[in-house]
C-alpha positions as CSV (number, residue, x, y, z in Angstrom):
1,X,109.0,85.9,95.1
2,X,112.3,86.3,96.9
3,X,112.9,89.4,94.8
4,X,110.0,91.4,96.0
5,X,110.8,94.8,97.5
6,X,108.1,94.5,100.4
7,X,107.1,91.8,102.7
8,X,103.6,93.0,103.3
9,X,101.3,95.4,102.0
10,X,98.0,96.2,103.6
11,X,95.0,98.0,102.1
12,X,92.3,99.6,104.4
13,X,91.4,102.3,106.6
14,X,93.8,103.8,109.5
15,X,91.9,105.7,112.1
16,X,92.7,107.9,115.2
17,X,91.9,106.0,118.4
18,X,90.3,107.5,121.6
19,X,90.8,104.7,124.4
20,X,89.0,105.0,127.9
21,X,91.8,104.7,130.5
22,X,89.5,104.5,133.5
23,X,85.9,102.9,133.2
24,X,84.9,105.0,135.9
25,X,85.9,108.5,134.3
26,X,85.6,109.8,130.8
27,X,89.4,109.9,130.1
28,X,90.7,108.8,127.0
29,X,94.1,108.3,125.7
30,X,94.5,109.4,122.0
31,X,96.4,106.5,120.0
32,X,96.1,105.0,116.5
33,X,94.1,102.2,114.9
34,X,92.5,100.8,112.0
35,X,92.8,97.1,111.7
36,X,95.0,96.5,108.6
37,X,97.1,99.6,109.7
38,X,97.6,98.1,113.0
39,X,98.7,94.5,111.4
40,X,101.2,96.5,109.0
41,X,102.6,98.1,112.1
42,X,103.0,94.8,113.8
43,X,104.6,93.4,111.0
44,X,107.1,96.1,110.7
45,X,107.8,95.6,114.4
46,X,108.6,92.2,113.7
47,X,111.0,93.0,111.1
48,X,108.9,92.8,107.9
49,X,109.5,95.3,105.2
50,X,105.9,96.8,105.1
51,X,103.8,99.4,103.3
52,X,100.2,100.7,103.7
53,X,97.6,101.6,101.4
54,X,94.9,104.1,102.2
55,X,93.4,107.5,101.6
56,X,93.3,110.3,104.5
57,X,91.8,113.4,105.1
58,X,93.7,116.8,104.8
59,X,93.8,117.2,108.7
60,X,96.1,117.1,111.6
61,X,95.1,113.4,112.2
62,X,96.4,112.4,108.6
63,X,99.7,114.2,109.6
64,X,99.8,112.1,113.1
65,X,99.2,108.8,111.0
66,X,102.0,109.7,108.3
67,X,104.3,110.4,111.3
68,X,103.4,107.2,112.9
69,X,104.0,105.1,109.6
70,X,107.4,107.0,109.1
71,X,108.5,106.1,112.7
72,X,107.5,102.7,112.3
73,X,109.3,102.1,109.1
74,X,106.1,101.5,107.2
75,X,106.1,102.7,103.7
76,X,103.5,105.3,103.1
77,X,104.1,106.3,99.6
78,X,100.8,104.5,98.7
79,X,98.7,106.8,100.7
80,X,96.7,109.6,99.1
81,X,94.8,112.5,100.4
82,X,91.4,113.7,100.1
83,X,90.9,117.4,100.9
84,X,86.9,116.8,100.9
85,X,86.5,114.0,103.4
86,X,87.9,113.5,107.0
87,X,90.2,110.7,108.5
88,X,88.1,108.5,110.5
89,X,88.2,108.4,114.2
90,X,86.8,106.0,117.0
91,X,86.4,105.4,120.6
92,X,86.9,102.3,123.2
93,X,85.3,102.2,126.1
94,X,85.4,99.7,128.7
95,X,82.9,97.8,131.0
96,X,82.8,94.8,133.0
97,X,81.7,92.7,130.0
98,X,84.6,93.9,127.9
99,X,85.3,96.8,125.5
100,X,82.9,98.6,122.9
101,X,83.7,100.5,119.9
102,X,82.1,103.8,118.9
103,X,83.0,104.9,115.1
104,X,83.0,108.4,113.5
105,X,84.1,107.0,110.0
106,X,80.9,107.6,107.6
107,X,82.1,109.5,104.6
108,X,85.5,109.4,105.5
109,X,88.6,109.7,103.1
110,X,89.3,106.0,103.1
111,X,85.5,105.0,102.4
112,X,85.9,107.0,99.1
113,X,88.7,105.0,97.6
114,X,88.0,103.6,94.1
115,X,89.8,101.0,91.8
116,X,91.2,103.8,89.7
117,X,93.1,105.2,92.7
118,X,94.9,101.9,92.8
119,X,96.5,102.7,89.5
120,X,100.0,104.1,89.6
121,X,102.1,103.8,93.0
122,X,99.6,101.5,95.0
123,X,99.6,98.9,92.0
124,X,103.4,99.1,92.0
125,X,103.7,98.3,95.6
126,X,101.1,95.4,95.4
127,X,103.1,94.0,92.6
128,X,106.3,94.2,94.6
129,X,105.0,92.7,97.8
130,X,105.0,89.0,99.1
131,X,101.7,89.5,100.7
132,X,98.7,91.5,100.4
133,X,96.8,91.8,103.7
134,X,92.8,92.9,103.9
135,X,90.2,92.5,106.2
136,X,86.4,92.4,106.0
137,X,86.2,96.0,107.4
138,X,88.1,97.1,104.1
139,X,85.4,95.5,102.1
140,X,82.5,96.8,104.4
141,X,83.2,100.4,104.8
142,X,81.9,101.5,101.5
143,X,80.8,99.7,97.7
144,X,83.6,101.5,96.3
145,X,86.1,100.5,99.0
146,X,84.8,97.0,98.3
147,X,85.2,97.1,94.7
148,X,88.8,98.4,95.4
149,X,89.7,95.7,97.5
150,X,88.8,93.0,95.1
151,X,90.8,95.1,92.3
152,X,93.7,94.8,94.5
153,X,93.2,91.0,95.0
154,X,93.0,90.7,91.3
155,X,96.4,92.8,91.0
156,X,98.1,90.8,93.5
157,X,97.1,87.4,91.9
158,X,98.5,88.6,88.6
159,X,101.7,89.5,90.5
160,X,102.0,86.2,92.5
161,X,101.4,88.2,95.3
162,X,100.1,86.0,98.0
163,X,96.7,87.2,99.7
164,X,95.3,87.1,103.3
165,X,92.0,88.3,104.7
166,X,91.1,88.8,108.4
167,X,87.3,88.1,108.8
168,X,86.7,91.3,111.3
169,X,83.0,91.2,110.8
170,X,81.7,94.6,112.0
171,X,77.8,94.3,111.6
172,X,77.7,98.3,112.3
173,X,79.0,98.9,109.0
174,X,76.9,96.4,106.6
175,X,73.9,93.8,107.0
176,X,74.7,90.3,107.9
177,X,73.5,88.8,104.3
178,X,75.8,91.1,102.2
179,X,78.7,90.6,104.6
180,X,78.4,86.7,104.3
181,X,77.9,87.1,100.4
182,X,81.1,89.3,100.2
183,X,83.2,87.8,102.5
184,X,82.5,84.1,100.9
185,X,83.5,85.6,97.8
186,X,86.7,87.3,99.1
187,X,87.6,83.8,100.8
188,X,87.8,82.1,97.1
189,X,90.9,84.8,96.3
190,X,92.7,83.8,99.8
191,X,95.9,82.0,100.1
192,X,95.6,82.6,103.8
193,X,92.3,83.0,105.9
194,X,92.4,84.5,109.3
195,X,88.7,84.2,110.8
196,X,88.0,84.4,114.5
197,X,85.4,82.0,116.1
198,X,82.7,84.7,117.0
199,X,82.9,86.3,113.5
200,X,82.2,82.7,111.9
201,X,79.9,81.4,114.3
202,X,77.6,84.6,113.1
203,X,78.6,84.4,109.8
204,X,77.9,80.9,109.1
205,X,75.8,79.5,112.0
206,X,78.8,76.8,112.6
207,X,79.8,76.5,116.2
208,X,82.8,74.1,116.4
209,X,86.4,75.1,115.2
210,X,86.7,72.2,113.1
211,X,83.5,72.6,111.3
212,X,84.3,76.2,110.6
213,X,87.8,75.6,109.2
214,X,86.3,72.8,107.1
215,X,83.7,75.4,105.9
216,X,86.5,77.7,105.0
217,X,88.6,75.1,103.0
218,X,85.3,74.6,101.3
219,X,85.0,78.2,100.0
220,X,88.4,78.2,98.6
221,X,90.9,79.3,101.5
222,X,94.1,77.2,100.9
223,X,95.5,77.8,104.7
224,X,93.2,78.8,107.4
225,X,94.1,79.9,110.8
226,X,91.2,80.3,113.3
227,X,91.8,82.7,116.1
228,X,90.5,81.2,119.2
229,X,91.5,84.1,121.9
230,X,92.4,82.4,125.2
231,X,92.0,79.0,123.5
232,X,95.2,79.8,121.0
233,X,94.4,79.0,117.3
234,X,93.6,76.2,114.8
235,X,95.8,76.1,112.0
236,X,95.1,74.2,109.1
237,X,96.9,73.6,105.7
238,X,95.8,70.4,103.8
239,X,98.7,70.6,101.3
240,X,100.9,69.7,104.2
241,X,98.5,67.7,106.2
242,X,98.5,70.1,109.2
243,X,95.5,70.5,111.4
244,X,96.8,71.5,114.9
245,X,95.7,73.8,117.8
246,X,98.5,75.8,118.9
247,X,98.0,76.8,122.5
248,X,98.0,80.5,123.8
249,X,100.0,81.8,126.6
250,X,97.8,82.8,129.7
251,X,98.1,86.2,130.7
252,X,96.1,88.7,132.6
253,X,94.4,91.0,129.8
254,X,94.2,94.9,130.3
255,X,93.1,95.8,126.8
256,X,92.3,93.3,124.0
257,X,92.2,96.2,121.3
258,X,94.1,95.2,118.3
259,X,94.9,91.8,119.6
260,X,94.0,90.3,116.6
261,X,95.7,92.7,114.3
262,X,98.9,92.1,116.2
263,X,98.2,88.2,115.7
264,X,97.8,88.8,111.9
265,X,100.9,91.1,111.5
266,X,103.1,89.1,113.3
267,X,101.9,85.8,111.7
268,X,102.4,87.4,108.1
269,X,105.8,88.6,109.3
270,X,106.9,85.1,110.2
271,X,105.4,83.4,107.0
272,X,107.3,86.3,104.7
273,X,110.2,84.9,106.8
274,X,109.8,81.7,105.3
275,X,108.4,80.1,108.5
276,X,106.3,77.0,108.5
277,X,102.6,77.8,109.3
278,X,102.5,76.2,112.8
279,X,105.6,77.9,114.0
280,X,104.5,81.3,112.6
281,X,101.3,80.9,114.6
282,X,103.3,79.9,117.6
283,X,105.1,83.3,117.3
284,X,101.8,85.2,116.6
285,X,100.2,83.8,119.3
286,X,103.1,85.0,121.9
287,X,103.0,88.5,120.4
288,X,99.2,88.6,120.9
289,X,99.6,87.7,124.6
290,X,101.9,90.6,125.2
291,X,99.8,93.1,123.4
292,X,96.8,92.5,125.7
293,X,98.7,93.6,128.5
294,X,99.1,97.0,127.7
295,X,96.6,100.1,126.3
296,X,95.8,100.9,122.8
297,X,95.9,99.1,119.4
298,X,99.4,100.1,118.6
299,X,101.6,101.2,121.6
300,X,101.0,97.7,122.9
301,X,102.5,95.9,119.9
302,X,105.5,93.9,120.9
303,X,108.9,94.1,119.6
304,X,111.0,90.8,118.5
305,X,112.8,90.3,121.5
306,X,109.9,90.5,124.0
307,X,108.2,87.7,121.7
308,X,111.3,85.6,122.0
309,X,111.0,86.1,125.7
310,X,107.6,84.9,125.8
311,X,108.3,82.1,123.6
312,X,110.7,80.8,126.2
313,X,107.9,80.5,128.8
314,X,105.3,77.6,128.2
315,X,102.2,78.0,126.6
316,X,99.1,76.9,128.6
């Protein structure tokens, strides 16, 4: 694995973001999103050699995303253009109860990916990466995208590429019964499962971190990091006997958009650099605590020095 060209490659849908900057006015800041793209950029900023696999429309939004990846040193050779479908967009509105997402992604170019599309450059990149990262959104945007995601996992397994999965449950994209069936099947392929408490309570009916981690291992996940928001994360690795809460840094959040993606990308970057799991989780917690203090999913992603500075302050 040390001879791999890339540390992390992600597969999914990249999108254009319009984030409301004032809850009292219809003013939006244009940025970038898509959970797996966010995670890939976060990993690249953390120093990981990163690549991204997706399909984009033949439009100006796609051009903006390609420029973004180039500026962030993310290899986009595995992206493709679909002249008959658009690049997806979404809006983030903010209320006293938190942020709300509104998507315009039906029939997007990414939703039209197929297993056949993986042949060629995408397959080569998967085989040349230490990690393949996906999320449940990669599985949910269409039947063909789901099939493509599982095909990518099979390619990764054949090439000794490790697999990580973020639970990112979006019931606007698929019914709960199907989500439960598909995500459970995907967990079986995981070397690292990255669920959140809210997602897993909905998916499993379980209500305690310990029971959710136990359930995840029972489905086949080798390592589990349960994201607990302000409560930090519960890291579990039966092989080494690790089962521990890693505390979060308490900060005043401005915008939590993409915080989980920031966590995942930084965690994978540190694992690719051979950190032990608990050390990597501590780093990812610090990175996520910085990301929630800025607007947008990408612009708020921290650089390594900022994370190192945050690590020097105690987590509460």
